[in-house]
C-alpha positions, 0 to 999 in steps of 0.5 A: 836372389843374386847381384846378377838377378838384381841387375837383370830386374833393373834392366827389365824395369828400365829398358833404356839402361844398358847392362853396363849401366845397370851393373854400375848402378847396382855396384854403386849402391852396394858400395855406398851401403858398405861405406856407410856401414864401415863408418859405423852408421845405420841405413834405414829404408822405409817399408823394407828394413834397416842395416846396422853394425853390431860390436862383438866383444872378444871371447874364448871359442872352441876348435870344433875338431880338437875341442881346444880353447881358441881366442876369438878377436873382437869384431864388428858384424853387419846385420839386417832388421826387417821392417814391418811392411816386409815382415807382413809381405813375407808372411802373406798378411795384409797390413792391419792399418790399411 
């Protein structure tokens, strides 16, 4: 699903919104999420999953074309961990608790 498709779904659910308003809402949400992750904090959406940031240490990599050793800098990587409800839905299973 693309950002455009998310905006379209929002328009379908809330017919009172204009396309520009829907786009502003979606962009504001993504911007807020990016700012939280950039600050090194975690985002948790119950029933869906959580977003976080992992620190990767510096390491030696390889150039796949030449095989030469290449230094790879330390970096921070965003990641997503699906929640239990989302995993069950994706797998087509009913929740065991209810």
